[in-house]
N, C-alpha and C positions, 0 to 999 in steps of 0.2 A: 377315400372320402368318407369321413365319419358322419354319422347321423347327427343333425343338429335340430333342436326345437326352434322353429321360426314363427314369429308372430307379428312381424312387421314393426312399425314405429319409426321414430326419427333416426336416420342412419348416417346422414352427413349434414353439414350446415344448411344445405338447401333441399335435401330430399327426405321425404317422409313416405313410408309405405303403409297403405291400408290393405290388409290381407282379405281377399274375397273368401266367402265361405263355400268354396267348391273344391275341397281336397280330393285327391284321387291318384291312381297309378300314373296318369299322364300329367296331372297338374301339381303333383307333390303336395305341399301344404295348402295350395290354393293359388289363385292368380294374384300377383302383386300389382296393385294399382298404385302408381307413383304420383305424389303431389310434389311439384317443384316450385319453390318460392324463394326469391331473393330476400335476404334478411331486411326487414323493415318495409318491404313492398306490399302493395295491396292487390297485385295481379298474380295469379297462380296458373301454372300449366299442369294439367293432369294427363298422365300417360296410361293408356289401357284401362278404361273404366270397368272392364271385365264382363262377366255374365250379367244378364238382366235380373238383378236382385235388388229390390227397392231398399231393403235394409242396408245393404252394402253401399249403395249410392248415397243414402242419407248419411252414412258414416263418413264418406269421402267429403261431402258438402260440409258436414260439421267440422271436419279437420281444417278445411280451408277457412271457414267462418271464424273458428276459434283463433286463427292466426291473424284475424282482421283483414282478410282478403276475399277476393271473388275469383272464380275461374274464368279466364279469358280464352284459353286454348285447350281443346281436348284433342290429343294426338294419339295415333295408333302405331304400334310396332309392326303389326300385320293383321290380317282380317279374320283369323280364327275366332270362333264364337266366344271362347273362354277369355279372350282379350277385348273383343270389339262389339259383342252383341249389344251391350248396354249403351254404346256411344250415342245413338239418336236420342234415347231417353235422357241421358245425362246432359247432352247439349240443350235439350228442352228445359231441364231443371235449372241449368246454370246460365243459359243465354250465351254460351260459348259456341265457337265454331269448331267443326270437326276437321282435322287435317290428317291425311293418310296418303298412301301410295295407291294410285289407280281408282280413286273413288269419283272422279269426274269433276271435283271442285276442291280448291285449296290443296292441291296435291303437293306432296313433299318431294323435293329433288335433292339428290346427293350434294352435300356441301352447303345447302341453304341453312340459314340461321333463323331460329324461332326466338323472338324477343318478347318478354313480358315483364314490365316494371323493373328493368335493370338486369333481369335474368337472360342469359344467352345459352341456347341449346343448339348444337350443330347436328345436322342430319348426316348420318353415315350409312350409305347403302350397304346392306349385308344380306343379299338374297341367298337362298339355298334351302333353309328350312321351309320357306315358301318363296314364291317369286317376288312377293311384295314386302319381304322382311326388311326392316330398317332398324338401325340402332341410333342412339342419341348421345352425343358427347357433351357432358357437363364439365367443361374445362375448369371452371372455378373450384370444383371439388375433385378434379382428376378422376372422374367417374364416367363409365359408359353404361347406359341403359340398353340391354341387349335383347329384350323380349325373349323369344325362344331360341335365339341363335346360340347363346351360351346360358346354361342354367346354373342355379346356385348349388345344385347337387346332381350327380350323375351326368348323363349325356343326353343329347336331344335327338329327335327323329328328323330325317330328311323326308318330308312328306310328299313322296312321289305320287302322281306325276307332276304336280305343281312345283314341288321342291326338287332340286337338282344338285347332285353331289359335286360336280365341278365348280358350280357357283358357290356352294357351301365351303369347299376347301379354299377358294379364293377369298371368301369373306373371313375365314379364320386367319388367313395370312394377313389380311388387312388389319384385323384387330391386333394380331401379334405385332405389327409395325407400330401401332398406337401404344401398346404396352412397352415395346422395346425402347421408344424414345422418351418414356416417362410421362407422356401426355395423359395416359390412363393407368392408374394404379389399382383401381378397384372396379368391380363389376356389380351393377344393380340389375339383377336378372328379372325375367318375367315370372319365374317360379323358383322357390327355394330361397335360402339365405343370401345375404350380401357376400360377395367373394372379395376378401381383403387383399389377396395376391392375384391380381388379374393376369400377370405374366405367367405364373405357374399354372393357372387354370387353362389358359389358352394352349400352353405347351402340352398339357395333359390331353386336351381335346384333339390336338393335331396328331399326337402319338396314337391315341385311341383309334382315330380314323385310319391311319396307316396300318395299324395292326388288324383292324376289322377287314380291311380290303385284302390283306394277305391271307387271312383266314377264309374269306370268301373264295379267293383264287384257289386255295388248297382244297376247299370243299368241292369246287367244280371239277378239279383234277381227280378227286377221289370218287367221282361218280354222280354228283349232283347235276352236272350238265346233261347227263344222259337220261335223267328221270323225266317223267311226264310233266312235272312241274318243278323246274329248277329252284324256284323260290322256296318250296317246301323242303326240297333236298338240302338247301343251304340252311334253312331254319333249324332243321333237326340236328344238323352237324355243328353249326356255329352258335346257335342261340339256345341250346338245350338247357342251359343253366339260368335262362331268363324266365321270370314268372310268366305263366301263360296268359295272364290278364293283359300283358303288354305285347303279346305276339302280334296283334293287328298292326301296331306301330312298327314292330320289327320287320314285318313283311313289307311295309312301305320303304323302310330303309334298305332292305335287301333288293327290292326292285330298283331303287335309285343306284345301288352299287352295281347291279348287273347292267343297267343302262350305261353307267360310267365305264364299265369294262367291255362294252360292246357285245354283251350276251343277250340275244333276243328272248 
């Protein structure tokens, strides 16, 4: 996976990315806030307004206004702050309603369709990164908006204990089915650049997970299971080449893997 400079912008006929100014080890270039708009329509859907940054929210509103539209739906891929913190403020600015999993109102359900001015976005439940993670299929553009389930660069974390590896593996299988039948050819992720070959990226993710699990099994056999903290034992054996700034995330993924393997 080569490094790419990513700054957002119009990426499909219906999808425009406004990049939030929150780059970092976990957020890559920043959070991708997606503006979805059917050509010629006056109603826009915004996915993941991001962190609470007034300048960023103003840029999102300006993008919609410049297209001659207004935001009618604000929807969330999951509840992590770098995606969802600004949702109440953004809804206030735009007069839109917030839709998400498990928020107590306007909840999203697998298979439900969000419509706005001719645009249709289908909800695809993809738990695993978090229990509330969902993706959104934009069939007209053969695209899937994946939040943190599949990133534009590198791999994601299974955020144990809320995130769960068995669910995540099932979600990858589900996305692989969508790429296999041609329904989805590109991925619009929550962080990083657009993935033009969705099928190849999902195959890479699935292979990576299998290989990591095998490495964890080997680390346990090599003595990590007998250490006072097996998580640290696995970390030093399997993730030694990972920058220490992302070790907290690695520990979450290790805990998810140990849980999956039945190791207490």
